[in-house]
N, C-alpha and C positions, 0 to 999 in steps of 0.2 A: 392312669394316663399321666405321662412325665411331661412339665410343662417345658416351653419353649427356654432357651435361654436367653438374657436380654443382655444387649450391649451396652458396656457404658462409654462406649465411643461416642461423641461428637459428630454425628455426620456436617461437612462443610459443603456451601453452595459453591461450585465451581463454574463460571462464565466461560464457556469454549469460547475461544477467540474465531471470529469469520473471516471471511470476505482476504483481503489483499494484508491484513495485517498478519493472518496467520503464517505467513511467509517468513516474518520478522525474525523467529531465532535462529531459522537456519540460515537466512541471510548472512546474520552475525555469524554466527559458526562457519560458515563456508568461503566469507569474504573478509573475515575478520575486523570490521568496521562496524561501530553502532550504528543502529539505523539512527539517529541524527545528525551523525556525520555524514552518511549517506542522503539525506536530504538536504542538506548545505550544500552538499554537491552538486544534488538535482536542480536546487533554486538557482545557482550560481547559472547555469543552464538556461536560465530564463531571456527571450523569450521564445525559448524552440518549444517546438514542437513535441507533442508525445511521443511519438514515433522515433522524432531526430534523437528525444535524450533516452531513450530505452536503446537505441542503435549505439547510441554512443557509452553506454554503460555496458554492452556487450563488448563493443570494439575495444573500448579503452581501460577495461577493467575486468573482462573475462567472465563479467555474471552471463549466467543464462536467462534465456528470454524471459520467462514465467517468473524468475525474482526481480530481474530488472522491470518488467511490467506491471508487477503487483509495487514494489517502490515506487517509481514513477503515477502511478494512478491515485497511488494514496495521496500522495504528497501533493498534486494538483487538487485532488477532490478536499484537503484538506485548509489549503490556500484559499479556494473558490469559496469556503464557509465561513470561513473568518477575515477575509476582504471586505470593503466597500463594496456597495454594488456597482460602482465604475471598475475598479479592481476586479473584481470577480468577474464580470462580463469579460476584462480582459483574459483574464486565466482559464475561462473558459473557452475560450477562441482555440486554446494551444491543443487543444484534443482534437485529433484525425477527424475528421468529417467523415472520410472515406473508410472507415472502420467504426460501424455502428453500434458494436459493443463492445469496445477494445476495454479491456481491463476490467470487464462486468457493469462500466458503464453506462447506465443508458438515457441516451440522448433523447432531449425533448424533441417533440416534433412541432 
């Protein structure tokens, strides 16, 4: 019986990006700006609420709702985890409490 040929290729571990960041390559391709630039623009809209910033991205930059929502949610979440407790509380208040699971963020009860 013939033995199965062995591969000399090494397998690499590829981590699949999930959540809002999975939209980033498409956002950069479709809207022509790097994610860092979009995040800077989003931060310039603080202390706007999540839904206000999403609406602004849609209205002013022609971004689709899913892409805008992913960018804003990721940016707010990133800033909340890097901020001091007082600043984190301020950033957390920007999430629209009328949308309980907006952008995949579970709100604490």
